Structures are given as structure tokens and as C-alpha cells.
C-alpha positions as CSV (number, residue, x, y, z in Angstrom):
1,X,165.8,72.4,75.0
2,X,167.6,76.0,73.8
3,X,170.3,76.0,71.5
4,X,173.1,78.3,72.7
5,X,175.1,80.3,70.5
6,X,178.7,81.7,71.5
7,X,178.7,85.3,71.4
8,X,175.2,85.9,71.0
9,X,174.4,88.0,74.1
10,X,177.3,90.2,73.2
11,X,175.9,90.7,69.9
12,X,172.5,91.5,71.7
13,X,174.1,94.1,74.2
14,X,176.1,95.5,71.4
15,X,173.1,96.1,69.3
16,X,171.2,97.6,72.0
17,X,173.9,99.9,72.8
18,X,174.4,101.1,69.1
19,X,170.6,101.7,68.7
20,X,170.7,103.8,72.0
21,X,173.5,105.9,71.0
22,X,172.7,106.3,67.5
23,X,169.0,107.3,68.1
24,X,169.9,109.5,70.8
25,X,172.5,111.2,68.5
26,X,169.8,111.5,66.0
27,X,167.3,112.8,68.4
28,X,169.5,115.6,69.9
29,X,170.5,116.6,66.3
30,X,166.8,116.8,65.3
31,X,166.1,119.2,68.4
32,X,169.3,121.4,67.2
33,X,167.8,121.5,63.8
34,X,164.4,122.8,65.4
35,X,162.5,119.6,63.9
36,X,161.0,119.4,67.4
37,X,158.3,121.9,68.6
38,X,156.3,123.4,71.4
39,X,153.8,120.6,70.5
40,X,154.9,118.0,71.8
41,X,158.4,118.1,73.0
42,X,157.9,121.5,74.6
43,X,154.7,120.3,76.8
44,X,156.9,117.3,78.3
45,X,159.6,119.8,78.9
46,X,157.4,122.2,80.8
47,X,155.6,119.3,82.7
48,X,158.9,118.0,83.9
49,X,160.5,121.5,84.6
50,X,157.3,122.5,86.9
51,X,157.2,119.4,88.7
52,X,161.1,119.8,89.4
53,X,160.1,123.3,90.6
54,X,157.1,122.7,92.9
55,X,154.4,122.7,90.4
56,X,153.3,119.2,89.7
57,X,152.7,118.5,85.8
58,X,151.9,122.3,85.3
59,X,151.8,123.4,81.6
60,X,150.6,126.5,79.7
61,X,147.6,125.3,77.3
62,X,147.5,126.5,73.5
63,X,145.4,129.3,74.6
64,X,147.3,130.5,77.4
65,X,145.8,128.8,80.4
66,X,147.6,127.2,83.2
67,X,146.6,123.7,83.5
68,X,147.9,120.3,84.6
69,X,149.1,118.1,82.0
70,X,146.7,115.5,83.4
71,X,143.8,117.2,82.0
72,X,145.0,116.5,78.4
73,X,146.5,113.0,79.0
74,X,147.0,110.7,81.8
75,X,150.6,110.4,81.9
76,X,152.0,111.1,85.5
77,X,155.1,109.1,84.7
78,X,156.5,112.4,83.7
79,X,156.8,113.2,87.2
80,X,159.4,110.8,87.7
81,X,161.8,112.7,85.4
82,X,161.7,115.5,87.7
83,X,164.8,114.3,89.9
84,X,166.7,113.6,86.5
85,X,165.9,117.1,85.4
86,X,167.5,118.6,88.4
87,X,170.5,116.7,87.7
88,X,170.5,117.4,84.0
89,X,168.0,120.3,83.2
90,X,168.0,119.9,79.4
91,X,165.4,118.4,76.9
92,X,168.4,116.0,75.8
93,X,168.0,114.4,79.0
94,X,164.5,113.2,77.9
95,X,165.4,112.2,74.3
96,X,168.5,110.2,75.3
97,X,166.2,108.6,78.3
98,X,163.5,107.6,75.4
99,X,166.0,106.3,73.4
100,X,167.7,104.0,75.9
101,X,164.6,102.7,77.4
102,X,163.1,101.9,73.8
103,X,166.3,100.2,73.2
104,X,166.1,97.8,76.0
105,X,162.9,96.4,74.9
106,X,165.1,94.3,72.8
107,X,165.7,92.1,75.8
108,X,162.2,90.7,76.2
109,X,161.8,90.4,72.6
110,X,165.0,88.1,73.0
111,X,163.9,86.2,75.6
112,X,160.5,85.6,74.2
113,X,162.0,84.4,71.1
114,X,164.8,82.2,72.4
115,X,161.9,80.7,74.7
116,X,159.4,79.9,71.9
117,X,162.0,79.1,69.2
118,X,164.4,77.1,71.4
119,X,167.3,79.1,69.6
120,X,169.6,81.8,71.0
121,X,170.1,83.1,67.6
122,X,166.6,83.2,66.8
123,X,166.1,85.3,70.0
124,X,168.7,87.6,68.7
125,X,167.0,87.8,65.3
126,X,163.7,89.0,66.8
127,X,165.5,91.4,68.9
128,X,167.1,93.0,66.1
129,X,163.9,92.9,64.3
130,X,162.4,94.9,67.0
131,X,165.2,97.3,66.8
132,X,165.0,97.9,63.0
133,X,161.1,97.6,62.8
134,X,160.3,101.0,61.3
135,X,157.5,101.9,63.7
136,X,159.9,101.3,66.6
137,X,162.3,103.8,64.7
138,X,159.9,106.3,64.4
139,X,158.6,106.1,67.7
140,X,162.1,106.9,69.1
141,X,162.6,109.8,67.0
142,X,159.1,111.5,67.3
143,X,160.3,114.0,69.9
144,X,159.7,112.7,73.4
145,X,156.3,111.3,74.5
146,X,155.7,109.3,77.9
147,X,153.8,106.8,76.1
148,X,156.8,105.6,74.1
149,X,158.1,104.1,77.5
150,X,155.1,101.8,77.4
151,X,156.4,100.0,74.4
152,X,159.4,98.4,75.9
153,X,157.4,98.2,79.3
154,X,154.5,96.1,77.6
155,X,157.2,93.8,76.2
156,X,158.5,93.1,79.7
157,X,155.2,92.7,80.9
158,X,154.2,90.4,78.1
159,X,157.4,88.4,78.9
160,X,156.7,88.0,82.6
161,X,153.1,87.0,81.9
162,X,154.1,84.2,79.4
163,X,156.3,83.0,82.1
164,X,153.4,83.1,84.7
165,X,155.3,85.7,86.7
166,X,152.4,87.8,87.9
167,X,154.3,90.0,90.4
168,X,156.8,91.3,88.0
169,X,154.1,91.6,85.1
170,X,151.9,93.7,87.5
171,X,154.8,96.1,88.2
172,X,155.5,96.5,84.4
173,X,151.9,96.9,83.5
174,X,151.3,99.4,86.4
175,X,154.2,101.6,85.4
176,X,153.1,101.3,81.4
177,X,149.4,102.4,82.4
178,X,150.8,105.5,83.7
179,X,152.3,106.5,80.3
180,X,148.8,107.3,78.7
181,X,145.0,106.7,79.3
182,X,144.5,104.0,76.8
183,X,147.4,101.8,77.7
184,X,146.0,100.2,80.4
185,X,143.2,98.5,77.8
186,X,146.1,97.0,76.2
187,X,147.1,95.4,79.7
188,X,143.4,94.4,79.8
189,X,143.8,92.6,76.4
190,X,146.8,90.9,77.8
191,X,144.6,89.6,80.5
192,X,142.2,88.0,78.0
193,X,145.1,86.4,76.1
194,X,146.5,85.0,79.2
195,X,142.9,83.6,80.3
196,X,142.7,82.1,76.6
197,X,146.1,80.9,75.9
198,X,147.5,79.8,79.0
199,X,144.4,78.6,80.6
200,X,144.7,80.8,83.7
201,X,141.0,81.9,83.4
202,X,140.8,83.7,87.0
203,X,144.0,85.5,87.0
204,X,143.6,86.3,83.4
205,X,140.0,87.8,84.2
206,X,141.5,89.8,87.2
207,X,144.2,91.5,84.9
208,X,141.4,92.2,82.2
209,X,139.2,93.7,84.7
210,X,142.2,95.7,86.5
211,X,143.1,97.2,83.3
212,X,139.6,98.1,82.1
213,X,139.1,99.9,85.5
214,X,142.2,101.7,85.3
215,X,141.5,103.0,82.0
216,X,138.1,104.1,82.8
217,X,139.3,106.1,85.8
218,X,141.9,107.8,84.0
219,X,139.6,108.7,81.0
220,X,136.5,109.3,83.1
221,X,137.8,110.6,86.3
222,X,141.1,111.9,86.3
223,X,141.2,113.9,83.0
224,X,137.8,115.6,83.4
225,X,139.0,116.6,87.0
226,X,142.0,118.4,85.8
227,X,140.4,119.6,82.7
228,X,138.4,122.7,82.9
229,X,136.0,121.9,80.0
230,X,135.1,118.7,82.1
231,X,136.2,116.4,79.2
232,X,139.3,115.7,77.0
233,X,139.5,117.9,73.7
234,X,141.0,114.7,71.9
235,X,137.3,113.5,72.0
236,X,136.5,115.8,69.0
237,X,138.5,113.6,66.9
238,X,135.7,110.8,67.3
239,X,132.8,112.8,66.4
240,X,131.8,110.4,63.4
241,X,131.2,107.7,65.9
242,X,130.4,109.2,69.0
243,X,132.7,111.8,70.4
244,X,133.0,110.0,73.9
245,X,133.9,106.6,74.9
246,X,129.9,106.1,75.8
247,X,129.2,107.4,72.4
248,X,131.6,104.9,70.8
249,X,130.2,102.3,72.7
250,X,126.8,103.2,71.6
251,X,127.4,103.4,67.9
252,X,129.3,100.2,68.2
253,X,126.1,98.3,69.5
254,X,123.6,100.2,67.3
255,X,125.5,100.9,64.1
256,X,128.5,98.4,64.1
257,X,128.7,98.9,60.4
258,X,129.7,102.8,61.0
259,X,132.6,101.5,63.1
260,X,134.1,99.2,60.2
261,X,133.5,101.8,57.5
262,X,135.1,104.5,59.5
263,X,138.1,102.3,60.8
264,X,138.9,100.3,57.5
265,X,139.2,103.2,54.9
266,X,142.3,103.4,52.5
267,X,144.2,105.3,55.0
268,X,143.2,103.0,57.6
269,X,144.3,99.9,55.7
270,X,147.5,101.3,54.5
271,X,148.4,102.0,58.3
272,X,147.6,98.3,59.0
273,X,149.7,97.1,56.1
274,X,152.7,99.3,57.2
275,X,152.3,97.8,60.9
276,X,152.1,93.9,59.5
277,X,153.9,93.5,56.4
278,X,157.4,94.4,57.9
279,X,156.8,91.6,60.4
280,X,156.1,89.2,57.5
281,X,152.4,88.7,58.3
282,X,153.5,86.4,61.2
283,X,151.0,87.8,63.4
284,X,148.2,86.3,61.7
285,X,149.6,82.9,62.8
286,X,148.9,84.0,66.7
287,X,145.6,85.9,66.6
288,X,144.8,85.3,70.4
289,X,147.5,87.8,71.4
290,X,146.4,90.2,69.0
291,X,143.5,90.8,71.2
292,X,145.7,92.9,73.2
293,X,146.2,95.4,70.0
294,X,142.7,95.9,69.5
295,X,142.1,98.9,71.8
296,X,145.0,100.7,70.6
297,X,144.0,99.9,66.9
298,X,140.3,101.1,67.6
299,X,141.7,104.4,69.3
300,X,143.8,105.2,66.0
301,X,141.5,103.6,63.1
302,X,138.6,105.7,64.3
303,X,140.2,109.1,64.7
304,X,139.8,111.9,62.3
305,X,143.4,112.7,63.0
306,X,145.7,111.6,60.1
307,X,148.8,111.6,62.4
308,X,147.1,108.5,64.5
309,X,147.2,106.2,61.4
310,X,150.8,106.9,60.3
311,X,153.7,104.8,61.8
312,X,155.7,108.1,61.9
313,X,154.3,109.3,65.2
314,X,154.0,108.1,68.9
315,X,150.6,106.5,68.5
316,X,152.0,102.9,67.8
317,X,153.6,103.0,71.3
318,X,151.0,100.4,72.6
319,X,150.5,98.3,69.4
320,X,154.3,97.5,68.7
321,X,154.9,95.2,71.6
322,X,152.0,93.3,70.8
323,X,152.4,92.6,67.2
324,X,156.0,91.8,67.9
325,X,154.9,89.0,70.5
326,X,152.3,87.8,67.9
327,X,155.2,87.9,65.3
328,X,157.4,85.6,67.6
329,X,154.6,83.3,68.5
330,X,153.6,83.1,64.9
331,X,157.0,82.2,63.9
332,X,157.3,79.5,66.6
333,X,154.1,78.1,65.1
334,X,155.4,78.0,61.4
335,X,158.7,76.4,62.5
336,X,156.6,73.6,64.4
337,X,154.7,73.1,60.9
338,X,157.7,73.5,58.7
339,X,160.9,72.2,60.8
340,X,164.2,73.8,59.2
341,X,162.7,77.1,58.4
342,X,165.0,79.9,59.4
343,X,162.0,82.4,60.4
344,X,164.3,84.8,62.4
345,X,166.8,85.1,59.7
346,X,163.9,86.3,57.4
347,X,162.6,88.5,60.0
348,X,165.8,90.3,60.3
349,X,166.1,90.5,56.3
350,X,162.6,91.7,55.9
351,X,163.1,94.5,58.9
352,X,166.2,95.7,56.7
353,X,164.1,96.0,53.8
354,X,161.1,97.5,55.6
355,X,163.6,100.0,57.4
356,X,165.0,101.2,54.0
357,X,161.5,101.6,52.5
358,X,159.7,103.0,55.6
359,X,162.0,103.9,58.3
360,X,163.7,107.2,59.5
361,X,167.5,106.2,59.4
362,X,168.9,109.1,57.2
363,X,171.6,107.3,55.4
364,X,168.7,105.5,53.5
365,X,168.0,108.5,51.3
366,X,171.4,108.1,49.6
367,X,170.1,104.7,48.1
368,X,167.4,104.7,45.2
369,X,164.0,104.1,46.7
370,X,165.3,104.8,50.1
371,X,163.0,106.5,52.6
372,X,163.5,110.4,52.2
373,X,160.6,111.7,54.5
374,X,162.3,113.9,57.3
375,X,165.8,112.6,55.9
376,X,167.4,116.0,56.4
377,X,165.5,116.5,59.9
378,X,168.9,116.3,61.6
379,X,171.0,118.5,59.5
380,X,171.6,121.7,61.4
381,X,171.6,124.6,59.1
382,X,172.8,128.2,59.5
383,X,169.2,129.2,60.0
384,X,169.3,127.0,63.0
385,X,172.3,128.2,64.3
386,X,170.9,131.7,64.3
387,X,167.7,130.9,65.8
388,X,169.9,129.5,68.8
389,X,171.9,132.6,69.2
390,X,168.6,134.6,69.0
391,X,167.2,132.6,71.8
392,X,169.9,133.3,74.1
393,X,168.7,137.0,74.4
394,X,165.3,135.8,76.2
395,X,165.6,135.4,80.0
396,X,165.3,132.1,81.3
397,X,162.5,133.4,83.8
398,X,160.8,135.4,81.3
399,X,157.1,134.9,80.2
400,X,157.5,134.5,76.6
401,X,155.5,133.8,73.4
402,X,156.8,131.6,70.6
403,X,156.3,129.9,67.6
404,X,156.0,126.1,67.5
405,X,159.3,125.3,66.2
406,X,161.2,127.9,68.7
407,X,158.8,126.9,71.7
408,X,160.5,123.3,72.3
409,X,163.9,125.3,73.1
410,X,162.0,127.8,75.5
411,X,159.7,125.4,77.5
412,X,161.6,125.1,80.6
413,X,160.1,127.8,82.4
414,X,156.9,128.5,84.5
415,X,154.9,130.1,81.8
416,X,155.4,129.9,78.0
417,X,152.4,131.0,75.3
418,X,152.0,129.8,71.6
419,X,152.5,132.8,69.3
420,X,150.5,134.5,68.2
421,X,148.9,134.5,71.5
422,X,150.5,137.2,73.5
423,X,148.7,138.0,76.8
424,X,151.3,138.6,79.6
425,X,154.5,137.8,77.4
426,X,157.3,140.1,78.1
427,X,159.1,138.7,75.0
428,X,158.3,137.3,71.7
429,X,160.2,134.5,69.6
430,X,158.9,133.9,66.0
431,X,160.4,132.2,63.0
432,X,158.7,133.7,59.8
433,X,159.8,130.7,57.7
434,X,157.7,128.3,60.2
435,X,154.3,129.6,61.1
436,X,152.9,129.3,64.6
437,X,150.9,126.0,65.8
438,X,148.3,128.1,67.0
439,X,147.3,129.8,63.6
440,X,144.5,127.7,63.5
441,X,143.0,128.9,66.8
442,X,144.3,132.5,67.0
443,X,142.3,135.4,65.8
444,X,144.9,136.4,63.5
445,X,147.6,134.2,61.8
446,X,151.3,134.8,62.5
447,X,152.3,136.8,59.6
448,X,149.4,139.5,60.2
449,X,150.5,139.5,64.0
450,X,154.2,140.1,63.2
451,X,153.2,142.8,60.9
452,X,151.3,144.5,63.8
453,X,154.0,144.2,66.2
454,X,156.5,145.9,64.0
455,X,154.2,148.9,63.8
456,X,153.5,148.7,67.8
457,X,155.4,151.2,70.0
458,X,154.8,148.9,73.2
459,X,157.0,146.3,71.6
460,X,160.7,146.7,70.5
461,X,162.3,144.1,67.9
462,X,165.6,143.5,69.3
463,X,166.7,140.9,66.7
464,X,165.9,140.1,63.1
465,X,167.9,137.8,61.0
466,X,167.1,135.2,58.4
467,X,163.3,135.2,59.6
468,X,164.1,135.0,63.1
469,X,162.4,137.8,64.8
470,X,162.9,138.6,68.7
471,X,160.4,141.1,70.4
472,X,160.8,142.8,74.0
473,X,158.0,144.4,75.6
474,X,158.8,147.8,76.4
475,X,155.5,149.0,78.2
476,X,152.7,147.3,80.2
477,X,150.5,144.8,78.1
478,X,148.3,146.1,75.2
479,X,145.6,144.7,73.7
480,X,146.2,142.8,70.2
481,X,144.8,143.8,66.9
């Protein structure tokens, strides 16, 4: 029997609305403050804009090629935002949509906890714990990524699967799988959990097989088909353990210790601690459901990219829902062992402390020991206002080359290059205070390229203030130095 508490649902919806409104505002302010970039918000904006204008999921690559977004990641869900873009053609639309959808993940968290802890207040407690969980907060503020939508979708999928409602589960899981190529492996893990924990072996096996098949098709068929190199460039992050999915499997079979030592470094252990400790280690009491988190954890822990083992990026999207479900199941088990414990209340308190220490909410920096990383990212400076005025000089349909921080504001067009790549650009927007993202691949760094442009008669400097430079090409394309 579930204990009901008057006003609980009002508080739940108030928390969801407050989170969606607050994080929408923070996300927009961060964009206004040029804390977003051509990579990755600009990529998403261009893919959505291109789809809305008849060029499905087309983007400009780092080196200047026109490619399909599907050649980098399997996230066709971006196409669904094209109609919304026609109604509201602004990156703000994507940022607000992300905050709202992530906030709605509190609903299945509430339902799961209410069911397994037989208490509406406990349901509210874990819904709040989800909203103030530092990885959830960082996921919402990390620009816009299609995979962020997988977090609430997978929570809904877990709820429906736990209820044995396979059709709505399949719908949520299928949509989640369109947000990134490895998310289907999380779905496969949920199938294994369902088979073992619920005894529905045939249905669970079908879910697991379907998840693996969808992931393999996305990774081995779709991405290579749309990628001119024939394979995803992101596989280079896994050179230590095999460089390809097949290579990783081969390493796991022939040298499993290499997998362990690569994953469980100090960086990897710190990442796991930041994921688990804010949930009070409750997840260890529900090990079966953690099977679903293993694929995503492996993808992150085996990568050489340090961003993948940080809770401040979008790589936690497939892990958060599984860990939260495990914490709820673990809390239910603990309350059965120790009746009278207020585990949900403890989860909220621990969540607040964790958000204070690890979360992105700017107000925490005013308190001793509060999180200060990117605490001023939502503050619009005079430099930012100058940049906004300068970008208005560039026509909306012109080919432009821009440094990363300016590129997110210029990506709603057919073609946008990453400075210092110029090619057929007619305009250049550069911020001398924030070097270009493409510096690591371009033949010359941003500073050298800007010096050359100042002397080149084929380019005219039409704006220069506070390190913001706008150039216009005044003659046909010239060779770069």
C-alpha cells in the first residue's frame, strides 16, 4: 500500500517547473556570454537548420567538408527539431527544450520510488534527488546534445519495463536509441536486467538482442556509410584497447587485464566516485540493474578523452538513469532490512551537499567550499556585448569562418567554417582572446593567421574592438599562408 501525502504532486510539478525555468535561463545566459561553441552547440544548430531548409542533417566538418551529421554520431532525433526551428529559429529553442525534457525525468523517478518505497514523499525525495544530482545539472548546462534527451527517455523506459508495459517501454527505448549510437546498448542491458530481475527471460532476451542489433547497425553500418573515411574518427580515442569495436572485443578476450588497467586509472576511479557518492552508495545494493550502465561506463572509462570521465559533460546521459534506478531499488532494499529509515530524505540532503560541492549552480560560489568551476559562465560581459554587435555585420546567408566561441552564434546557415580554415569564406569572425578550436589541426595557429589577414589586401578589416575582429573578403578566394 502506498502512503499518500497531500500536496506532494504539487511540489513535484513545482520542482520540475522551477528546474526547467532556472536551467533554461542559465543555459541561455551562458550562450549570451559565449560559453557555448561551434563544437558542439553550433553543430546541433546547423544540423537542425539544414534539415529545416531541405538538407537533412547536413553540417560543415572541422576541415570544411559538407557532411551528414550521421557520419559522426547516430543522432537522427535532431531532425525532429526542424519543425520547431521553423517556428522559433534560435539556439535558445534547443537549450530550453533540453532543460524541459531533462526536468521531466523527475516524473518516472517519482513513480519508481513511490512504487518501491510505498510512499509518495519518498517518491518526491528521489525526484528531487534526480534534479539536484550534479551529473544531471551539468548534463543540462553542457550546451545542447541530442544524447541528453536519452536521460529522461531511459528513465521512462525503466519505469515502463518495471511495470511490464512493453509497448510504451519499446517506444521510449526506440526514441532514446536515436540520440546516440551506444544508447541502444543501455537498452540491451535493461533487457538483461528485466530477464534476471523479473523472470521474463524471453521478453528480456528479445530486448537485449534488439538493443545490440540497433547499436551494431548504427556503429557498423550507418556511421561508416555517411562517413567519407569509412569509420568514425572517435575510434582513435580507443587506440590503447583496439581502436575499433571489434578491436576492443579482441583485447577484452585476449588481454582482459589491459581493459581493467585502462579503465580503472585514478581518473577513472575519480569519475566513478563522483557518479556514485552523491547517491549515497545505494546503487551497490541493486547490482543487477547496473548491468545496463556497463556499456556506457566502458565507452567512457576506456576513452583517452578526459572529457568522457568528467561529470561536467554530456557523456553521463546514458549512465544517470540507470544509477538513479539502482539507487531507488537499493533504497527499497535497505528499508526492508532497516524499517523506519528515511532513505529518501537522506538522498535529498546528500544531493544538496553534492550539488554544493560538485554542481554548476552559480550561487554556490558565494559560500566557502562551494563549486566555482564555470561559476561565472552565465555572466554577460562588455566583451560579450561587443561580440554580439560585431556578429550582426555578417549576412545570415554568407559563408563564414569563425573561432569556436563565436561559431555557435553563426551556425544557422548552409556553410560555416572553423577558423583558421578559410576556403570559400566571405567573412571571418575571430576572437583573439579565445583561440580557435581548429588550431590543433590547421597548418597555422589563430594568432599567425590573423597577422597574415591584416596584411592581405584581399581581406578588409571591418570591425576591431576588444579582441573581436570581423574581416570581409574583397576579392576572389586567395591561398592561405
